Short mmCIF file of the C-alpha atoms (twelve columns), coordinates in Angstrom:
data_MODEL
# 
_entry.id   MODEL 
# 
loop_
_atom_site.group_PDB 
_atom_site.id 
_atom_site.type_symbol 
_atom_site.label_atom_id 
_atom_site.label_alt_id 
_atom_site.label_comp_id 
_atom_site.label_asym_id 
_atom_site.label_seq_id 
_atom_site.Cartn_x 
_atom_site.Cartn_y 
_atom_site.Cartn_z 
_atom_site.pdbx_PDB_model_num 
ATOM 1   C CA . MET A 1   0.072  -0.065  -0.088   1 
ATOM 2   C CA . ALA A 2   1.657  3.347   -0.906   1 
ATOM 3   C CA . LYS A 3   2.450  5.873   1.533    1 
ATOM 4   C CA . LYS A 4   0.529  8.832   2.244    1 
ATOM 5   C CA . LYS A 5   2.297  12.008  2.002    1 
ATOM 6   C CA . TYR A 6   1.641  14.820  4.400    1 
ATOM 7   C CA . ARG A 7   2.860  18.992  3.681    1 
ATOM 8   C CA . PHE A 8   2.135  21.589  6.279    1 
ATOM 9   C CA . ASN A 9   0.019  24.200  5.284    1 
ATOM 10  C CA . PRO A 10  1.261  27.681  6.559    1 
ATOM 11  C CA . GLU A 11  -2.447 29.521  6.584    1 
ATOM 12  C CA . THR A 12  -3.788 26.753  8.245    1 
ATOM 13  C CA . LEU A 13  -1.077 25.755  10.698   1 
ATOM 14  C CA . ASN A 14  -2.021 22.046  10.017   1 
ATOM 15  C CA . TYR A 15  -0.469 19.131  8.152    1 
ATOM 16  C CA . GLU A 16  -2.792 18.424  5.478    1 
ATOM 17  C CA . GLN A 17  -2.463 15.063  2.865    1 
ATOM 18  C CA . HIS A 18  -0.877 15.615  -0.063   1 
ATOM 19  C CA . GLY A 19  -1.080 13.762  -3.319   1 
ATOM 20  C CA . VAL A 20  0.736  13.703  -6.586   1 
ATOM 21  C CA . SER A 21  -0.142 15.939  -9.640   1 
ATOM 22  C CA . LEU A 22  -0.495 14.725  -13.132  1 
ATOM 23  C CA . LYS A 23  1.642  17.215  -13.916  1 
ATOM 24  C CA . GLU A 24  4.328  16.206  -11.516  1 
ATOM 25  C CA . ARG A 25  3.573  12.729  -12.628  1 
ATOM 26  C CA . LEU A 26  4.409  13.680  -16.771  1 
ATOM 27  C CA . THR A 27  7.508  15.558  -15.408  1 
ATOM 28  C CA . ARG A 28  9.174  12.790  -13.495  1 
ATOM 29  C CA . PHE A 29  8.116  10.372  -16.091  1 
ATOM 30  C CA . MET A 30  9.815  12.325  -19.192  1 
ATOM 31  C CA . ALA A 31  12.731 12.968  -16.917  1 
ATOM 32  C CA . TYR A 32  13.470 9.141   -16.164  1 
ATOM 33  C CA . PHE A 33  12.305 8.724   -19.789  1 
ATOM 34  C CA . THR A 34  14.875 11.466  -21.340  1 
ATOM 35  C CA . SER A 35  17.716 9.720   -19.287  1 
ATOM 36  C CA . SER A 36  17.100 6.004   -20.322  1 
ATOM 37  C CA . LEU A 37  16.978 6.859   -24.045  1 
ATOM 38  C CA . ALA A 38  19.774 8.819   -23.807  1 
ATOM 39  C CA . PHE A 39  21.760 6.203   -21.867  1 
ATOM 40  C CA . ALA A 40  20.840 3.877   -24.408  1 
ATOM 41  C CA . ILE A 41  22.130 5.963   -26.968  1 
ATOM 42  C CA . VAL A 42  25.479 5.955   -25.575  1 
ATOM 43  C CA . LEU A 43  25.074 2.547   -25.155  1 
ATOM 44  C CA . VAL A 44  24.327 1.475   -28.614  1 
ATOM 45  C CA . LEU A 45  26.759 4.022   -30.066  1 
ATOM 46  C CA . PHE A 46  29.525 2.288   -27.588  1 
ATOM 47  C CA . ILE A 47  28.314 -0.896  -29.040  1 
ATOM 48  C CA . ILE A 48  28.802 -0.120  -32.903  1 
ATOM 49  C CA . ASN A 49  32.126 1.506   -32.447  1 
ATOM 50  C CA . HIS A 50  33.553 -1.170  -30.069  1 
ATOM 51  C CA . TYR A 51  32.013 -4.397  -31.386  1 
ATOM 52  C CA . GLU A 52  30.895 -5.486  -34.639  1 
ATOM 53  C CA . THR A 53  27.818 -7.296  -35.270  1 
ATOM 54  C CA . PRO A 54  27.254 -10.469 -37.643  1 
ATOM 55  C CA . ARG A 55  26.186 -7.907  -40.654  1 
ATOM 56  C CA . THR A 56  28.486 -5.616  -39.849  1 
ATOM 57  C CA . LYS A 57  31.161 -8.225  -40.594  1 
ATOM 58  C CA . ALA A 58  29.962 -9.362  -43.446  1 
ATOM 59  C CA . VAL A 59  29.474 -6.142  -45.197  1 
ATOM 60  C CA . ALA A 60  33.199 -5.289  -44.238  1 
ATOM 61  C CA . ARG A 61  34.375 -8.985  -45.674  1 
ATOM 62  C CA . GLU A 62  32.481 -8.147  -48.865  1 
ATOM 63  C CA . ASN A 63  33.956 -4.608  -49.071  1 
ATOM 64  C CA . GLN A 64  37.492 -6.154  -49.038  1 
ATOM 65  C CA . ARG A 65  36.785 -8.831  -51.617  1 
ATOM 66  C CA . LEU A 66  35.159 -6.075  -53.851  1 
ATOM 67  C CA . LEU A 67  38.425 -4.043  -53.050  1 
ATOM 68  C CA . THR A 68  40.660 -7.199  -54.122  1 
ATOM 69  C CA . GLN A 69  38.847 -8.038  -56.982  1 
ATOM 70  C CA . ILE A 70  39.256 -4.202  -58.247  1 
ATOM 71  C CA . LYS A 71  42.829 -4.350  -57.719  1 
ATOM 72  C CA . LEU A 72  42.857 -7.320  -59.849  1 
ATOM 73  C CA . MET A 73  40.712 -5.855  -62.849  1 
ATOM 74  C CA . GLN A 74  43.618 -3.065  -62.301  1 
ATOM 75  C CA . LYS A 75  46.169 -5.667  -63.195  1 
ATOM 76  C CA . ASP A 76  44.486 -7.521  -65.856  1 
ATOM 77  C CA . LEU A 77  43.779 -4.235  -67.517  1 
ATOM 78  C CA . THR A 78  47.270 -3.222  -67.615  1 
ATOM 79  C CA . ASP A 79  48.210 -6.904  -68.783  1 
ATOM 80  C CA . ILE A 80  45.408 -6.039  -71.573  1 
ATOM 81  C CA . GLU A 81  46.700 -2.946  -72.333  1 
ATOM 82  C CA . LYS A 82  50.271 -3.851  -72.803  1 
ATOM 83  C CA . VAL A 83  49.135 -7.080  -75.223  1 
ATOM 84  C CA . LEU A 84  46.962 -4.175  -77.132  1 
ATOM 85  C CA . ASP A 85  49.839 -2.109  -77.526  1 
ATOM 86  C CA . ASP A 86  51.744 -4.993  -79.075  1 
ATOM 87  C CA . ILE A 87  48.899 -5.614  -81.474  1 
ATOM 88  C CA . GLN A 88  49.133 -2.061  -82.439  1 
ATOM 89  C CA . GLN A 89  52.773 -1.898  -82.795  1 
ATOM 90  C CA . ARG A 90  52.332 -4.937  -85.072  1 
ATOM 91  C CA . ASP A 91  49.654 -3.394  -87.173  1 
ATOM 92  C CA . ASP A 92  51.565 0.024   -87.755  1 
ATOM 93  C CA . ASN A 93  54.820 -1.246  -88.420  1 
ATOM 94  C CA . ILE A 94  54.286 -4.808  -90.011  1 
ATOM 95  C CA . TYR A 95  51.071 -5.517  -91.637  1 
ATOM 96  C CA . ARG A 96  50.236 -1.638  -92.866  1 
ATOM 97  C CA . VAL A 97  54.316 -1.585  -93.999  1 
ATOM 98  C CA . ILE A 98  53.914 -4.841  -96.184  1 
ATOM 99  C CA . PHE A 99  50.418 -3.339  -97.862  1 
ATOM 100 C CA . GLU A 100 52.314 0.170   -98.358  1 
ATOM 101 C CA . THR A 101 49.570 2.306   -96.219  1 
ATOM 102 C CA . ASP A 102 50.087 4.775   -93.328  1 
ATOM 103 C CA . PRO A 103 49.609 3.934   -90.075  1 
ATOM 104 C CA . ILE A 104 47.162 4.895   -87.500  1 
ATOM 105 C CA . PRO A 105 48.269 8.331   -85.972  1 
ATOM 106 C CA . SER A 106 48.542 8.049   -82.352  1 
ATOM 107 C CA . THR A 107 46.274 11.161  -82.229  1 
ATOM 108 C CA . ILE A 108 43.468 8.602   -82.915  1 
ATOM 109 C CA . ARG A 109 44.325 5.957   -81.544  1 
ATOM 110 C CA . LYS A 110 44.520 7.984   -77.829  1 
ATOM 111 C CA . ALA A 111 41.689 10.520  -78.516  1 
ATOM 112 C CA . GLY A 112 38.916 10.889  -76.954  1 
ATOM 113 C CA . PHE A 113 39.969 10.423  -72.972  1 
ATOM 114 C CA . GLY A 114 40.437 14.157  -72.041  1 
ATOM 115 C CA . GLY A 115 37.735 16.797  -71.860  1 
ATOM 116 C CA . VAL A 116 34.432 16.690  -69.390  1 
ATOM 117 C CA . ASN A 117 35.193 14.412  -65.852  1 
ATOM 118 C CA . LYS A 118 32.718 11.421  -66.934  1 
ATOM 119 C CA . TYR A 119 33.958 9.672   -63.524  1 
ATOM 120 C CA . ALA A 120 32.554 12.850  -60.958  1 
ATOM 121 C CA . HIS A 121 30.066 10.603  -59.897  1 
ATOM 122 C CA . LEU A 122 32.121 8.033   -58.471  1 
ATOM 123 C CA . GLU A 123 34.532 10.652  -56.380  1 
ATOM 124 C CA . ASN A 124 32.210 10.115  -53.246  1 
ATOM 125 C CA . LEU A 125 32.388 6.550   -52.982  1 
ATOM 126 C CA . SER A 126 35.021 4.920   -50.332  1 
ATOM 127 C CA . ASN A 127 38.428 4.069   -52.146  1 
ATOM 128 C CA . SER A 128 37.191 6.735   -55.309  1 
ATOM 129 C CA . GLU A 129 40.686 6.966   -56.400  1 
ATOM 130 C CA . LEU A 130 40.789 2.845   -57.029  1 
ATOM 131 C CA . VAL A 131 37.797 2.699   -58.467  1 
ATOM 132 C CA . ILE A 132 38.111 5.497   -61.120  1 
ATOM 133 C CA . GLU A 133 41.433 4.504   -62.496  1 
ATOM 134 C CA . ALA A 134 40.098 1.221   -63.075  1 
ATOM 135 C CA . ALA A 135 37.004 2.782   -64.491  1 
ATOM 136 C CA . ARG A 136 38.990 5.030   -66.916  1 
ATOM 137 C CA . LYS A 137 41.512 2.047   -67.691  1 
ATOM 138 C CA . LEU A 138 38.645 -0.110  -68.779  1 
ATOM 139 C CA . ASP A 139 37.376 2.919   -71.243  1 
ATOM 140 C CA . ILE A 140 41.002 3.309   -72.602  1 
ATOM 141 C CA . VAL A 141 40.945 -0.409  -73.593  1 
ATOM 142 C CA . ALA A 142 37.318 -0.356  -74.965  1 
ATOM 143 C CA . LYS A 143 38.255 2.758   -77.110  1 
ATOM 144 C CA . GLN A 144 41.704 1.171   -78.653  1 
ATOM 145 C CA . ALA A 145 40.268 -2.098  -79.080  1 
ATOM 146 C CA . TYR A 146 37.420 -0.791  -81.138  1 
ATOM 147 C CA . ILE A 147 39.719 1.376   -83.222  1 
ATOM 148 C CA . GLN A 148 41.993 -1.757  -83.248  1 
ATOM 149 C CA . SER A 149 39.127 -3.567  -84.596  1 
ATOM 150 C CA . LYS A 150 38.534 -1.059  -87.401  1 
ATOM 151 C CA . SER A 151 42.035 -1.278  -88.472  1 
ATOM 152 C CA . TYR A 152 41.916 -4.664  -88.847  1 
ATOM 153 C CA . ASP A 153 38.781 -4.502  -91.043  1 
ATOM 154 C CA . GLU A 154 40.830 -1.905  -93.542  1 
ATOM 155 C CA . VAL A 155 43.924 -4.546  -93.266  1 
ATOM 156 C CA . MET A 156 41.869 -7.814  -94.222  1 
ATOM 157 C CA . LYS A 157 40.168 -5.514  -97.335  1 
ATOM 158 C CA . LEU A 158 44.374 -4.855  -98.196  1 
ATOM 159 C CA . ALA A 159 44.933 -8.315  -97.910  1 
ATOM 160 C CA . LEU A 160 42.108 -9.266  -100.125 1 
ATOM 161 C CA . ASP A 161 43.358 -6.622  -102.534 1 
ATOM 162 C CA . LYS A 162 47.465 -7.905  -102.268 1 
ATOM 163 C CA . GLU A 163 46.884 -10.351 -105.067 1 
ATOM 164 C CA . LYS A 164 45.776 -7.345  -107.581 1 
ATOM 165 C CA . MET A 165 48.230 -5.314  -106.062 1 
ATOM 166 C CA . LEU A 166 51.263 -7.735  -106.772 1 
ATOM 167 C CA . ALA A 167 50.618 -7.975  -110.042 1 
ATOM 168 C CA . SER A 168 49.952 -4.484  -110.587 1 
ATOM 169 C CA . ILE A 169 53.255 -2.842  -109.458 1 
ATOM 170 C CA . PRO A 170 55.803 -2.295  -111.980 1 
ATOM 171 C CA . ALA A 171 58.424 -5.450  -111.451 1 
ATOM 172 C CA . ILE A 172 60.074 -6.395  -114.524 1 
ATOM 173 C CA . GLN A 173 62.189 -4.851  -117.190 1 
ATOM 174 C CA . PRO A 174 60.088 -2.980  -120.181 1 
ATOM 175 C CA . VAL A 175 62.377 -4.781  -122.617 1 
ATOM 176 C CA . SER A 176 63.970 -8.168  -122.803 1 
ATOM 177 C CA . ASN A 177 67.475 -7.826  -121.094 1 
ATOM 178 C CA . VAL A 178 68.725 -11.304 -119.770 1 
ATOM 179 C CA . ASP A 179 72.308 -10.798 -120.074 1 
ATOM 180 C CA . LEU A 180 72.030 -6.712  -119.132 1 
ATOM 181 C CA . LYS A 181 73.816 -5.231  -122.096 1 
ATOM 182 C CA . ARG A 182 70.771 -2.963  -122.881 1 
ATOM 183 C CA . THR A 183 70.976 -0.972  -120.016 1 
ATOM 184 C CA . ALA A 184 72.610 2.802   -121.066 1 
ATOM 185 C CA . SER A 185 71.952 5.265   -118.523 1 
ATOM 186 C CA . GLY A 186 69.996 5.006   -115.063 1 
ATOM 187 C CA . TRP A 187 69.035 7.139   -112.675 1 
ATOM 188 C CA . GLY A 188 70.925 10.085  -111.441 1 
ATOM 189 C CA . PHE A 189 72.401 13.430  -112.586 1 
ATOM 190 C CA . ARG A 190 73.764 12.695  -116.591 1 
ATOM 191 C CA . ILE A 191 74.890 15.290  -119.442 1 
ATOM 192 C CA . HIS A 192 72.343 15.982  -121.600 1 
ATOM 193 C CA . PRO A 193 73.140 14.862  -124.826 1 
ATOM 194 C CA . ILE A 194 71.958 17.956  -126.743 1 
ATOM 195 C CA . TYR A 195 72.540 20.704  -124.537 1 
ATOM 196 C CA . LYS A 196 75.664 19.342  -122.624 1 
ATOM 197 C CA . ILE A 197 74.706 20.523  -119.325 1 
ATOM 198 C CA . ARG A 198 74.245 18.642  -116.270 1 
ATOM 199 C CA . LYS A 199 71.063 17.336  -115.663 1 
ATOM 200 C CA . PHE A 200 69.011 14.941  -113.483 1 
ATOM 201 C CA . HIS A 201 67.985 11.527  -115.436 1 
ATOM 202 C CA . TYR A 202 64.266 10.465  -114.149 1 
ATOM 203 C CA . GLY A 203 64.661 7.203   -115.453 1 
ATOM 204 C CA . ILE A 204 66.862 4.056   -117.185 1 
ATOM 205 C CA . ASP A 205 67.652 4.139   -120.605 1 
ATOM 206 C CA . PHE A 206 67.813 0.556   -122.667 1 
ATOM 207 C CA . THR A 207 69.193 0.682   -125.385 1 
ATOM 208 C CA . ALA A 208 67.702 -2.237  -128.637 1 
ATOM 209 C CA . PRO A 209 67.076 -1.554  -132.158 1 
ATOM 210 C CA . VAL A 210 64.010 -0.142  -133.645 1 
ATOM 211 C CA . GLY A 211 61.121 -2.358  -133.337 1 
ATOM 212 C CA . THR A 212 62.110 -4.328  -130.223 1 
ATOM 213 C CA . ASP A 213 59.131 -5.524  -127.747 1 
ATOM 214 C CA . VAL A 214 58.631 -3.117  -125.070 1 
ATOM 215 C CA . TYR A 215 56.588 -4.770  -122.325 1 
ATOM 216 C CA . ALA A 216 53.932 -3.521  -119.606 1 
ATOM 217 C CA . THR A 217 56.065 -4.209  -116.316 1 
ATOM 218 C CA . GLY A 218 52.653 -4.218  -114.572 1 
ATOM 219 C CA . ASP A 219 49.097 -4.715  -114.608 1 
ATOM 220 C CA . GLY A 220 47.332 -1.307  -115.570 1 
ATOM 221 C CA . VAL A 221 45.168 0.895   -117.874 1 
ATOM 222 C CA . VAL A 222 46.848 2.748   -120.722 1 
ATOM 223 C CA . THR A 223 45.956 6.455   -119.915 1 
ATOM 224 C CA . GLU A 224 48.138 7.985   -122.638 1 
ATOM 225 C CA . VAL A 225 49.315 7.735   -125.994 1 
ATOM 226 C CA . THR A 226 51.062 10.522  -127.418 1 
ATOM 227 C CA . SER A 227 52.907 11.144  -130.604 1 
ATOM 228 C CA . SER A 228 55.369 13.974  -130.634 1 
ATOM 229 C CA . ARG A 229 58.616 15.160  -132.232 1 
ATOM 230 C CA . VAL A 230 60.095 16.691  -129.496 1 
ATOM 231 C CA . GLY A 231 60.800 15.851  -125.895 1 
ATOM 232 C CA . TYR A 232 59.630 12.138  -125.117 1 
ATOM 233 C CA . GLY A 233 58.900 11.816  -128.541 1 
ATOM 234 C CA . ASN A 234 56.127 9.192   -129.194 1 
ATOM 235 C CA . TYR A 235 55.012 8.002   -125.275 1 
ATOM 236 C CA . ILE A 236 52.768 5.664   -123.372 1 
ATOM 237 C CA . MET A 237 51.403 6.119   -119.691 1 
ATOM 238 C CA . ILE A 238 50.476 3.480   -117.941 1 
ATOM 239 C CA . ASP A 239 48.167 3.715   -114.522 1 
ATOM 240 C CA . HIS A 240 48.434 0.764   -111.979 1 
ATOM 241 C CA . GLY A 241 46.990 1.697   -109.572 1 
ATOM 242 C CA . PHE A 242 47.446 2.195   -105.821 1 
ATOM 243 C CA . GLY A 243 49.504 4.917   -106.170 1 
ATOM 244 C CA . TYR A 244 52.114 3.472   -109.520 1 
ATOM 245 C CA . ALA A 245 52.480 4.837   -113.149 1 
ATOM 246 C CA . THR A 246 54.792 4.013   -115.678 1 
ATOM 247 C CA . LEU A 247 56.156 5.974   -118.752 1 
ATOM 248 C CA . TYR A 248 57.443 4.501   -121.923 1 
ATOM 249 C CA . ALA A 249 58.999 6.919   -123.942 1 
ATOM 250 C CA . HIS A 250 60.629 7.587   -127.606 1 
ATOM 251 C CA . LEU A 251 58.456 4.960   -128.736 1 
ATOM 252 C CA . HIS A 252 58.984 3.890   -132.707 1 
ATOM 253 C CA . LYS A 253 55.208 2.395   -132.753 1 
ATOM 254 C CA . PHE A 254 52.252 1.882   -130.716 1 
ATOM 255 C CA . ASN A 255 50.255 -1.809  -129.453 1 
ATOM 256 C CA . VAL A 256 47.803 0.049   -127.537 1 
ATOM 257 C CA . ARG A 257 45.067 2.629   -127.217 1 
ATOM 258 C CA . VAL A 258 43.940 5.059   -124.402 1 
ATOM 259 C CA . GLY A 259 41.170 3.307   -121.830 1 
ATOM 260 C CA . GLN A 260 42.894 -0.222  -122.770 1 
ATOM 261 C CA . LYS A 261 43.209 -2.960  -119.773 1 
ATOM 262 C CA . VAL A 262 47.005 -4.382  -120.125 1 
ATOM 263 C CA . LYS A 263 48.604 -6.936  -118.418 1 
ATOM 264 C CA . ARG A 264 52.180 -7.501  -117.164 1 
ATOM 265 C CA . GLY A 265 54.380 -8.711  -119.862 1 
ATOM 266 C CA . GLU A 266 52.052 -7.548  -122.673 1 
ATOM 267 C CA . VAL A 267 53.742 -5.929  -125.384 1 
ATOM 268 C CA . ILE A 268 52.362 -2.253  -125.480 1 
ATOM 269 C CA . GLY A 269 54.501 -0.946  -128.007 1 
ATOM 270 C CA . PHE A 270 58.173 -0.885  -129.916 1 
ATOM 271 C CA . VAL A 271 61.128 0.601   -129.394 1 
ATOM 272 C CA . GLY A 272 62.014 3.577   -131.545 1 
ATOM 273 C CA . ASN A 273 63.896 7.175   -132.081 1 
ATOM 274 C CA . THR A 274 61.735 9.703   -131.637 1 
ATOM 275 C CA . GLY A 275 61.569 12.817  -129.819 1 
ATOM 276 C CA . THR A 276 64.370 14.714  -128.530 1 
ATOM 277 C CA . SER A 277 66.756 11.155  -128.752 1 
ATOM 278 C CA . THR A 278 70.071 10.491  -129.698 1 
ATOM 279 C CA . SER A 279 70.074 7.010   -130.496 1 
ATOM 280 C CA . PRO A 280 67.195 4.143   -130.463 1 
ATOM 281 C CA . HIS A 281 66.583 3.271   -126.893 1 
ATOM 282 C CA . LEU A 282 63.642 2.909   -124.768 1 
ATOM 283 C CA . HIS A 283 63.636 5.536   -121.735 1 
ATOM 284 C CA . TYR A 284 61.833 4.262   -118.733 1 
ATOM 285 C CA . GLU A 285 60.354 5.904   -115.776 1 
ATOM 286 C CA . VAL A 286 58.081 4.719   -112.571 1 
ATOM 287 C CA . HIS A 287 55.796 6.722   -110.819 1 
ATOM 288 C CA . ARG A 288 54.907 6.681   -107.066 1 
ATOM 289 C CA . ASN A 289 52.012 9.140   -106.220 1 
ATOM 290 C CA . GLY A 290 52.797 11.568  -108.586 1 
ATOM 291 C CA . GLN A 291 57.093 11.921  -108.010 1 
ATOM 292 C CA . ALA A 292 59.240 10.258  -110.440 1 
ATOM 293 C CA . VAL A 293 61.259 7.137   -108.400 1 
ATOM 294 C CA . ASN A 294 63.902 4.983   -109.402 1 
ATOM 295 C CA . PRO A 295 62.885 2.328   -111.780 1 
ATOM 296 C CA . ALA A 296 65.842 -0.112  -110.755 1 
ATOM 297 C CA . ASN A 297 63.936 -0.779  -107.607 1 
ATOM 298 C CA . PHE A 298 61.110 -2.168  -109.460 1 
ATOM 299 C CA . PHE A 299 62.936 -5.365  -111.190 1 
ATOM 300 C CA . TYR A 300 62.709 -7.808  -108.422 1 
ATOM 301 C CA . MET A 301 60.971 -10.660 -110.910 1 
ATOM 302 C CA . ASP A 302 63.746 -9.903  -113.571 1 
ATOM 303 C CA . LEU A 303 67.001 -9.966  -111.491 1 
ATOM 304 C CA . THR A 304 68.940 -12.091 -108.635 1 
ATOM 305 C CA . PRO A 305 71.021 -9.554  -106.288 1 
ATOM 306 C CA . ALA A 306 74.390 -10.081 -108.174 1 
ATOM 307 C CA . GLU A 307 72.065 -9.217  -111.562 1 
ATOM 308 C CA . TYR A 308 71.050 -6.058  -109.853 1 
ATOM 309 C CA . GLU A 309 74.294 -4.887  -108.616 1 
ATOM 310 C CA . ARG A 310 75.955 -5.548  -112.095 1 
ATOM 311 C CA . MET A 311 72.805 -3.251  -113.907 1 
ATOM 312 C CA . ILE A 312 73.184 -0.513  -111.168 1 
ATOM 313 C CA . ALA A 313 77.045 -0.611  -112.212 1 
ATOM 314 C CA . ILE A 314 76.723 -0.858  -115.932 1 
ATOM 315 C CA . SER A 315 73.715 2.506   -116.250 1 
ATOM 316 C CA . SER A 316 75.959 4.351   -113.477 1 
ATOM 317 C CA . ASN A 317 79.353 3.826   -116.084 1 
ATOM 318 C CA . MET A 318 77.540 6.449   -118.535 1 
ATOM 319 C CA . GLY A 319 77.724 9.785   -118.174 1 
ATOM 320 C CA . GLN A 320 75.710 10.749  -120.579 1 
ATOM 321 C CA . SER A 321 71.916 9.966   -121.637 1 
ATOM 322 C CA . PHE A 322 70.381 9.537   -124.599 1 
ATOM 323 C CA . ASP A 323 67.805 12.002  -124.315 1 
# 
């Protein structure tokens, strides 16, 4: 049974029985509740900070596994980058050299990785530097792999055209010259036979009797059949494609017409002594991308290394050209 409480009343000078009011009860309850809640919060925080729950331990283990996987992924991406770089080197320095095409510029291979920060949404994550670095490497590898894939598509097309290309590139001597006695004057500075001045000779002269067969040195299309009394005289131009063209000058007669397709070894004309020429011979030039190049470099189907050296020596001994 609850004890009764009395309080002295100064007005009546008597002790009067006193009960606890509802307000006092609520005040006491709130005080007890607040203090208990504060104690509980402190206790929970203490436990959280000093003791791991099974769920917390599981989350920590999962985070550690993810962190380890990201590190392994970074290592794998680094290895893939090395392999991809090797593939790119082979593409630029082997395959594209074989097919005589320009390598892909590094500005294209490495393009598209700067500018706007596309990883800003990852910066607030824990271990953000590791995650962003892995994401960046993945983007780089993906972009370079795409470019390399397109490059191989182009190389495949070049490979399919290789047979046609090999048949088109000038690769034989334009006149029958097994004994190499028909090489008169080669590439380089020579004394002009008429003007008697030192002038660069952009071709090779092959001495031969008038009427000797002249052969197309590669597959192509005849673009010019011109008759003239000066300069090259009667001459033929053949476009071989792939940047190559050949010129056959001082001819006696033609055996082709403009627009005609010719095959390597086909007779296109006959040696003559027309134009600015001092004796019967064929003046032969090879052009690559519009520029004259040394024709001697394109006789690889006719000559052995020893024969090539002999031909160069013979053509170099002649101090004067025939045209």
